[in-house]
C-alpha positions as MATLAB code, in Angstrom:
seq = 'MSIIKSLPPFTKTYLRARIDNFLIYLQKNRGRSGLTIKVYRQALNEAVGLAVLDERLKTVDFMPYREAISAQAPKTIAKKLSAIRSYLDYLESCDFRCHAYALESAKVPKSLPKPATHKQIMETLRAAGGENELLIEFIYGLGLRISEAASVRIANIGSTWLRVTGKGGKTRQIPILGELKAKIDRYILANAPKIFLFEEKGEPLSDNQLRYKIVRSFKEIGLKITPHQLRHAFATEMLNGGASIADVSEILGHANMATTEIYTKLSSVTKLKNYLQAHPLCKGGER';
ca = [
      62.415    7.994   -1.808;
      58.847    6.815   -1.268;
      56.462    8.780    0.888;
      54.526    6.765    3.455;
      50.976    8.029    3.781;
      49.888    8.293    7.405;
      46.552    6.742    8.344;
      43.792    8.759   10.063;
      43.675    8.500   13.860;
      41.481    5.651   15.103;
      39.411    7.794   17.468;
      35.844    8.950   18.032;
      37.041   12.508   17.559;
      38.008   11.680   13.988;
      34.716    9.856   13.342;
      32.733   12.871   14.541;
      34.878   15.365   12.653;
      34.182   13.745    9.282;
      30.391   13.605    9.617;
      29.832   17.108    8.212;
      32.043   16.361    5.192;
      30.086   13.173    4.546;
      26.715   14.954    4.741;
      27.910   17.705    2.380;
      29.004   14.993   -0.029;
      25.574   13.333    0.156;
      23.763   16.598   -0.480;
      25.914   17.846   -3.335;
      26.904   14.610   -5.063;
      24.054   12.249   -4.243;
      21.148   14.723   -4.172;
      19.949   13.745   -0.701;
      17.115   15.872    0.719;
      17.371   18.118    3.755;
      15.210   15.705    5.741;
      17.506   12.776    4.916;
      20.552   14.817    5.925;
      18.911   15.629    9.251;
      18.121   11.960    9.946;
      21.656   10.891    8.973;
      23.258   13.543   11.170;
      21.303   12.489   14.245;
      21.892    8.772   13.657;
      25.632    9.154   13.051;
      26.228   11.378   16.058;
      24.320    8.992   18.315;
      26.029    5.912   16.874;
      29.546    7.322   17.180;
      28.813    8.457   20.715;
      27.802    4.953   21.808;
      30.216    2.922   19.690;
      33.109    1.048   21.300;
      36.447    1.394   19.493;
      39.431   -0.907   19.807;
      42.432    0.790   18.242;
      44.665   -2.287   18.473;
      42.227   -4.574   16.630;
      40.811   -1.740   14.515;
      37.236   -2.670   15.411;
      34.138   -0.550   15.984;
      31.328   -2.223   17.904;
      27.907   -0.606   17.396;
      26.039   -3.036   19.650;
      25.433   -0.382   22.369;
      23.766    1.768   19.704;
      21.687   -1.174   18.440;
      20.496   -1.765   21.973;
      19.646    1.925   22.425;
      17.403    1.998   19.328;
      15.996   -1.527   19.675;
      12.523   -0.274   20.641;
      12.179    1.848   17.491;
      10.268    0.771   14.389;
      12.120   -1.762   12.182;
      12.069    0.628    9.220;
      13.619    3.391   11.338;
      16.340    1.052   12.592;
      17.065   -0.130    9.045;
      17.458    3.460    7.802;
      19.818    4.368   10.632;
      21.991    1.293   10.125;
      22.104    2.031    6.403;
      23.320    5.556    7.199;
      26.148    4.180    9.339;
      27.207    1.661    6.693;
      27.256    4.415    4.063;
      29.347    6.585    6.351;
      31.895    3.816    6.917;
      32.135    3.281    3.153;
      32.831    6.992    2.798;
      35.501    6.863    5.528;
      37.173    3.972    3.764;
      37.702    6.255    0.774;
      39.495    8.553    3.242;
      41.754    5.633    4.310;
      39.933    4.949    7.565;
      39.503    1.198    7.700;
      37.878   -0.837   10.416;
      35.921   -3.986   11.182;
      32.406   -2.930   12.179;
      30.077   -5.056   14.261;
      26.306   -5.071   14.891;
      25.386   -3.357   11.619;
      23.402   -6.232   10.152;
      20.235   -5.069    8.451;
      17.133   -5.060   10.575;
      14.290   -7.158    9.203;
      11.649   -4.816    7.843;
       8.147   -6.263    7.473;
       6.887   -5.906    3.934;
       3.746   -3.832    3.808;
       1.663   -2.684    0.903;
       1.165    1.069    0.524;
      -2.337    2.395    1.096;
      -3.086    4.775   -1.748;
      -5.861    7.319   -1.741;
      -8.759    6.299   -3.982;
      -9.561    8.178   -7.172;
     -12.951    9.070   -5.698;
     -11.372   10.599   -2.585;
      -8.913   12.609   -4.651;
     -11.569   13.968   -7.004;
     -13.772   14.925   -4.056;
     -10.879   16.851   -2.518;
     -10.032   18.542   -5.814;
     -13.585   19.875   -6.102;
     -13.405   21.289   -2.565;
      -9.843   22.651   -2.666;
      -9.614   25.187   -5.473;
      -6.724   27.520   -6.336;
      -3.127   26.530   -5.666;
      -4.049   23.544   -3.504;
      -6.173   22.061   -6.288;
      -3.320   22.375   -8.786;
      -0.800   20.970   -6.294;
      -2.867   17.856   -5.595;
      -3.592   17.222   -9.259;
       0.058   17.913  -10.109;
       1.344   15.138   -7.833;
      -1.501   12.713   -8.532;
      -1.376   13.302  -12.282;
       2.407   12.983  -12.592;
       3.336   10.619   -9.754;
       5.830   13.056   -8.251;
       7.589   12.990   -4.912;
       6.799   16.067   -2.804;
      10.452   17.170   -3.048;
      10.249   16.956   -6.839;
       7.087   19.065   -6.935;
       8.804   21.704   -4.780;
      11.767   21.903   -7.158;
       9.863   22.104  -10.473;
      11.069   25.085  -12.509;
       8.807   26.853  -14.990;
      11.541   26.523  -17.621;
      11.270   22.730  -17.360;
       7.540   22.627  -18.134;
       7.022   21.899  -21.802;
       3.830   21.699  -23.841;
       3.510   17.927  -23.411;
       6.428   16.919  -21.150;
       7.820   17.879  -17.759;
      11.514   17.533  -16.970;
      12.029   16.508  -13.341;
      15.181   16.105  -11.270;
      14.712   13.319   -8.751;
      16.791   11.352   -6.257;
      20.505   11.320   -6.890;
      20.166   14.264   -9.268;
      18.753   12.004  -11.994;
      16.595   13.716  -14.602;
      13.551   12.146  -16.258;
      10.764   13.202  -18.622;
       7.114   12.816  -17.599;
       4.187   13.310  -19.995;
       1.675   16.026  -19.053;
      -2.033   15.651  -19.823;
      -3.489   18.492  -21.856;
      -6.055   19.366  -19.168;
      -3.378   19.568  -16.476;
      -1.136   21.676  -18.737;
      -4.014   24.120  -19.267;
      -4.460   24.451  -15.493;
      -0.724   25.047  -15.064;
      -0.811   27.777  -17.709;
      -3.757   29.505  -16.023;
      -2.019   29.273  -12.650;
       1.201   30.800  -14.024;
      -0.760   33.601  -15.699;
      -2.642   34.414  -12.493;
       0.266   34.101  -10.023;
       3.286   35.062  -12.151;
       5.897   32.852  -10.457;
       9.417   33.775  -11.543;
      11.493   30.594  -11.428;
       9.720   27.796   -9.570;
       6.121   26.778  -10.194;
       5.209   26.923   -6.508;
       6.654   30.136   -5.080;
       5.934   32.714   -2.429;
       7.496   36.172   -2.635;
      10.024   34.937   -5.174;
      11.146   31.989   -3.038;
      10.258   28.326   -3.753;
       7.896   26.737   -1.252;
       9.562   24.017    0.810;
       8.633   20.333    0.917;
       6.986   20.864    4.309;
       4.951   23.856    3.109;
       3.578   21.887    0.157;
       2.960   18.841    2.330;
       0.966   20.969    4.797;
      -1.222   22.365    2.004;
      -2.058   18.889    0.721;
      -2.700   17.316    4.115;
      -4.875   20.277    5.141;
      -6.938   20.065    1.939;
      -7.809   16.428    2.599;
      -8.359   17.068    6.298;
     -10.998   19.695    5.494;
     -13.234   16.980    4.061;
     -12.427   14.509    6.821;
      -9.659   12.494    5.157;
      -6.137   11.726    6.347;
      -4.014   11.498    3.193;
      -0.371   12.373    2.576;
       1.420   13.442   -0.630;
       3.104   10.038   -0.818;
      -0.294    8.359   -0.894;
      -1.080   10.435   -3.993;
       2.070    9.031   -5.592;
       0.963    5.537   -4.572;
      -2.453    6.229   -6.104;
      -0.825    7.301   -9.374;
       1.163    4.048   -9.581;
      -1.801    1.859   -8.650;
      -4.201    3.495  -11.118;
      -1.610    3.262  -13.904;
      -1.046   -0.460  -13.324;
      -4.760   -1.175  -12.929;
      -5.299    0.672  -16.214;
      -2.906   -1.601  -18.082;
       0.335    0.409  -18.094;
       3.502   -1.689  -18.152;
       5.550   -1.920  -14.978;
       8.613   -0.713  -16.917;
       6.842    2.499  -17.980;
       5.463    3.144  -14.499;
       8.889    2.530  -12.961;
      10.497    5.021  -15.348;
       7.859    7.691  -14.710;
       8.160    7.273  -10.940;
      11.942    7.547  -11.158;
      12.645    4.249   -9.395;
      16.274    3.185   -9.665;
      15.230   -0.456   -9.389;
      12.121   -1.969  -10.947;
      11.758   -4.166   -7.864;
      10.629   -1.045   -6.006;
       7.733   -0.686   -8.424;
       6.732   -4.342   -8.112;
       5.092   -3.725   -4.743;
       2.393   -1.813   -6.618;
       1.671   -4.841   -8.796;
       1.020   -6.778   -5.588;
      -1.289   -4.010   -4.416;
      -3.035   -4.077   -7.785;
      -3.590   -7.835   -7.462;
      -4.954   -7.446   -3.941;
      -7.382   -4.757   -5.124;
      -8.585   -6.878   -8.037;
      -9.129   -9.880   -5.772;
     -11.080   -7.772   -3.290;
     -13.291   -6.369   -6.067;
     -13.839   -9.877   -7.458;
     -14.878  -11.273   -4.092;
     -17.325   -8.403   -3.623;
     -18.772   -8.502   -7.130;
     -19.080  -12.122   -8.292;
     -22.370  -13.795   -7.280;
     -20.640  -17.092   -6.426;
     -18.600  -15.201   -3.838;
     -21.762  -13.874   -2.214;
     -23.345  -17.226   -1.484;
     -25.657  -16.990   -4.500;
     -27.434  -19.882   -6.256;
     -25.268  -22.510   -7.898;
];
């Protein structure tokens, strides 16, 4: 005798009830950050609350939600719609199937990142000192995400390589310059962290704590620069210096090389700007 598997109820109550399970799955199996989980939770709760369900046709219309967030930035809308699509894919694995409407990707304008300049970074390093100096040089010198810097364990710091766990729990090896390694060694000797490189009272500093230290260091000399701009600067300087896009992509931990290609565009823009400023024919000189 065959057993007929019952389908989940086609209700908002069911959609809401599975959100926590989905977010736990993302955190444990996909390595999503706490900030991403927070954004997903808010978006999913709002979307489910405004969605219109038709049990007979098995449809879920998210148009009311699209209208509610229409005034938000295109990138924000795109992220929220992506969260909903991911959630529906997850529900399908739980045998909840539906036809969803109004989840088409929002058009996101392509913009080039604005990295900090090497001069700005070096000026800040000279003024910072101590932990903040090491933190800035650590991210700029290795191209790390702020979440990766926060999770670096002392045991993963080798003499010439650093093992980093990035998005999706993927591990990669990043070469460490000798000068930076010497600074790390001096910092460890002076501060005696137990497990993580950046700790306080035996507990790892959070992404937000490290971000605050970096932003404050630049602010003290009148600059507004974020940790992600340091990562942008790393990529741009590497490409301008002749590094291959494949190597830069691997060091940055990009899953797709197309993500790294935006930095080649930035590199080209920078070179063109420098050319126009430097060549005498571009300055209206004698012909």
